[in-house]
C-alpha positions in Angstrom: 0.0 0.0 0.0 1.1 3.5 -0.8 0.3 6.6 1.3 -1.5 8.2 -1.6 -3.8 5.1 -1.7 -4.6 5.4 2.0 -5.2 9.2 1.6 -7.7 8.5 -1.3 -9.5 5.7 0.7 -9.8 7.8 3.8 -11.2 10.8 1.8 -13.8 8.6 0.1 -14.9 6.9 3.3 -15.2 10.2 5.2 -17.0 12.1 2.5 -19.3 9.3 1.6 -18.9 9.5 -2.1 -16.4 9.8 -4.9 -17.5 13.2 -6.1 -17.1 14.9 -2.8 -13.8 13.2 -2.1 -12.4 14.2 -5.5 -13.2 17.8 -4.7 -11.6 17.5 -1.3 -8.4 16.0 -2.8 -8.6 18.2 -5.9 -8.1 15.3 -8.3 -10.4 13.9 -11.0 -13.1 11.4 -10.0 -12.0 8.7 -12.4 -8.5 8.9 -11.1 -9.7 8.6 -7.5 -12.0 5.7 -8.3 -9.1 3.9 -10.0 -6.9 4.4 -7.0 -9.4 3.0 -4.6 -10.2 0.0 -6.9 -6.5 -0.7 -7.1 -6.2 -0.7 -3.3 -9.1 -3.2 -3.1 -7.4 -5.5 -5.6 -4.1 -5.4 -3.7 -5.7 -6.3 -0.5 -8.2 -8.8 -1.9 -11.1 -7.4 -0.1 -14.1 -5.1 -0.8 -13.6 -1.9 1.1 -16.6 0.1 0.1 -20.3 -0.6 -0.6 -21.3 1.4 -3.6 -24.9 2.5 -4.2 -26.8 5.3 -6.0 -26.6 7.5 -2.9 -22.9 7.1 -2.3 -20.5 4.8 -0.6 -19.9 3.4 2.9 -17.2 1.3 4.3 -17.6 -2.5 4.6 -16.5 -4.3 7.7 -13.1 -4.6 6.2 -13.2 -1.0 5.1 -14.1 0.2 8.6 -11.1 -1.7 10.0 -8.8 -0.3 7.4 -10.1 3.3 8.0 -9.0 3.2 11.6 -5.6 1.9 10.7 -5.1 4.3 7.7 -6.0 7.3 9.9 -3.4 6.2 12.4 -0.7 5.6 9.8 -1.3 9.0 8.1 -1.3 10.8 11.4 2.0 9.2 12.4 3.5 9.9 9.0 2.6 13.6 9.2 3.8 13.8 12.8 7.2 12.4 11.8 7.5 14.9 8.9 6.5 17.8 11.1 9.0 16.7 13.8 11.8 16.6 11.2 10.7 20.0 9.9 12.0 21.5 13.2 15.5 20.8 12.0 15.4 22.5 8.6 13.9 25.6 6.9 13.0 23.5 3.9 9.8 22.2 5.5 8.6 18.8 6.5 7.2 17.2 3.3 3.6 18.0 4.4 1.8 21.4 4.1 -1.6 21.7 5.8 -3.8 24.1 3.8 -7.1 25.6 4.9 -9.7 26.0 2.1 -13.0 27.9 2.3 -16.3 26.6 0.9 -17.0 27.5 -2.7 -13.4 28.2 -3.7 -13.2 27.9 -7.5 -11.6 24.5 -8.2 -9.3 25.9 -10.8 -7.6 28.1 -8.2 -6.2 25.2 -6.3 -5.7 23.0 -9.4 -3.5 25.7 -11.0 -1.6 26.5 -7.8 -1.0 22.9 -6.8 0.2 22.0 -10.3 2.8 24.8 -10.1 3.8 24.0 -6.6 4.1 20.2 -7.2 6.4 20.9 -10.2 8.8 22.7 -7.9 8.3 20.5 -4.8 7.4 17.0 -5.9 8.4 15.7 -2.4 5.9 17.8 -0.6 2.3 16.7 0.0 -0.4 19.4 0.3 -3.3 18.4 2.6 -6.3 20.6 2.0 -9.0 20.9 4.7 -12.3 22.7 4.3 -12.7 25.2 7.2 -14.4 28.5 7.8 -12.3 31.6 7.9 -12.5 31.8 11.7 -11.6 28.2 12.1 -8.6 28.6 9.8 -7.2 31.6 11.7 -7.6 29.7 15.0 -5.9 26.6 13.5 -3.0 28.8 12.2 -2.6 30.3 15.7 -2.5 26.8 17.2 -0.1 25.4 14.7 -2.7 23.0 13.2 -2.5 24.6 9.8 0.5 26.0 7.8 -1.3 28.1 5.2 -4.9 29.3 5.0 -7.3 30.7 2.3 -9.6 33.1 4.1 -12.4 35.5 3.2 -11.2 38.4 5.3 -7.7 39.9 5.8 -6.6 39.3 9.4 -5.6 42.2 11.5 -2.5 42.5 13.7 1.0 41.4 13.0 0.7 37.6 13.6 0.0 36.8 9.9 1.2 37.9 6.5 -1.5 37.9 3.8 -1.7 38.3 0.0 -4.9 38.8 -2.0 -5.3 36.0 -4.5 -8.9 36.2 -5.7 -11.7 38.7 -6.4 -15.2 37.4 -7.3 -18.2 39.4 -8.3 -21.2 37.8 -6.5 -24.5 37.2 -8.3 -27.7 35.9 -7.0 -29.4 32.5 -7.0 -33.2 32.7 -7.4 -36.1 30.4 -8.1 -36.2 30.3 -11.9 -39.7 31.8 -12.2 -38.7 34.6 -9.8 -35.5 35.3 -11.7 -37.5 35.7 -15.0 -39.6 38.4 -13.2 -36.8 40.3 -11.6 -33.9 40.2 -14.1 -33.4 42.9 -16.6 -30.9 43.2 -19.4 -28.0 43.7 -17.0 -29.1 41.3 -14.3 -31.0 41.8 -11.1 -30.8 45.1 -9.1 -30.0 44.6 -5.5 -33.0 46.7 -4.5 -35.3 44.2 -6.3 -34.5 41.6 -3.7 -36.0 43.7 -0.8 -39.0 41.4 -0.5 -36.9 38.2 -0.2 -34.8 36.7 2.6 -31.1 36.2 2.4 -29.9 32.6 2.9 -26.9 33.6 5.0 -24.0 31.9 6.7 -23.3 32.1 10.5 -21.5 35.3 11.4 -19.0 33.4 13.5 -17.6 31.8 10.3 -16.2 35.1 9.0 -17.3 38.1 11.1 -15.7 40.9 9.0 -17.0 39.5 5.7 -20.5 38.8 7.2 -20.6 42.4 8.5 -19.6 43.8 5.1 -22.3 41.9 3.4 -25.1 42.7 5.9 -24.3 46.4 5.8 -24.7 46.5 2.0 -27.8 44.4 2.0 -29.5 46.4 4.8 -28.8 49.6 2.9 -30.8 48.1 0.0 -33.8 47.1 2.2 -33.0 43.4 2.3 -34.7 41.2 4.8 -31.9 39.5 6.7 -34.2 37.3 8.7 -33.2 35.4 11.8 -29.5 34.4 12.0 -28.8 30.8 11.1 -27.6 28.4 13.8 -23.9 28.9 14.6 -23.1 25.2 13.7 -24.9 25.3 10.4 -22.7 24.6 7.4 -24.0 26.5 4.3 -23.4 23.8 1.8 -24.8 23.9 -1.8 -27.7 21.6 -1.0 -28.9 24.0 1.8 -28.7 27.0 -0.5 -30.5 25.4 -3.4 -33.3 24.0 -1.3 -34.0 27.3 0.4 -33.9 29.2 -3.0 -36.1 26.8 -4.9 -38.9 27.4 -2.3 -39.3 30.8 -4.0 -39.1 33.5 -1.3 -35.3 33.5 -0.6 -32.1 34.3 -2.4 -28.5 33.2 -2.0 -25.3 34.7 -3.2 -22.9 32.9 -5.5 -20.2 33.8 -8.1 -21.0 33.1 -11.8 -18.8 30.1 -11.9 -20.2 28.4 -8.8 -18.7 24.9 -8.7 -22.1 23.2 -8.3 -24.7 22.2 -10.9 -28.0 24.1 -10.7 -31.3 22.3 -11.0 -33.9 23.7 -13.5 -35.8 25.3 -10.6 -32.9 27.6 -9.8 -31.2 30.3 -11.9 -28.1 32.4 -11.4 -28.2 36.1 -12.3 -25.6 38.8 -12.1 -26.2 41.8 -9.8 -26.4 45.1 -11.6 -23.3 47.2 -11.0 -21.5 44.3 -9.2 -22.1 45.7 -5.6 -20.8 42.6 -3.8 -17.2 41.5 -4.3 -15.9 38.5 -2.4 -12.2 38.5 -1.8 -9.9 35.6 -0.8 -6.5 36.0 0.8 -3.7 33.5 1.3 -2.4 33.8 4.9 0.5 32.3 6.8 2.3 32.9 10.1 4.5 36.0 9.8 7.2 34.3 11.8 7.5 31.4 9.4 10.8 30.9 7.6 9.9 27.7 5.8 10.8 27.7 2.1 7.9 25.3 1.2 5.4 27.8 2.6 6.9 30.7 0.7 6.9 28.6 -2.5 3.2 27.6 -2.0 2.3 31.3 -1.4 4.2 32.3 -4.5 2.3 29.7 -6.6 -0.9 31.7 -6.1 -1.5 34.2 -8.8 -2.3 37.7 -7.7 -5.5 39.1 -9.4 -4.9 42.0 -11.8 
């Protein structure tokens, strides 16, 4: 067994499906499926039960999942321990990734980084901005991609992405509200925003709510603090017809016929993403990963 095969298996087992796991690992779904199938052939056992709704570990898969997690944890711990003796880095970079990051951003960056550092494995983790900053402070992440620039002098930051946000609406409602240039923000005043918890990214949340309030938008009750605003939640709320959600044009999720994306007139909402890392870091692998991100023009 190779480490990459264990990483692939753990991702599929934890995500419950090939599609979600491939997004998590930022590799193609066919390549991921082939890797897991190869692992099953090597071991001579079926590790996953596959169905139309996803996958789940078999008894053998559950046993391997526990062992694989322990192996990967020990491997990463050993590399981090060795990183204490060199500025080159430890062969593993833990990268925080926000929800809805365009997949091409990481694909392009990781391709450039891997070409220079084929010996270093980047481990992405989906975390909110607040969770990433906390993990960076605690030494549980090496680099983060966050939706607000951190204050103070603990972190260095570089802007890597600007996205004009549009609006997701029930298709019938979109046909009523959209003009030649899109939907005016004021036209959404009778609808409720499908929001994310403020604790996920306080500064970005406050910026959004201030703009929406100025245009008479009904913010409604705040969502539960532990709610994860995944695509399925957005789409279900919007399809009901009296709510809207915000999303960039190239939102990385398929839309059902009942939901339509429209631009906002004048592009009043711009979502920014920064790459951040500890200001005290002297690791070359971190500086090379940061350099691999393209700064928007």
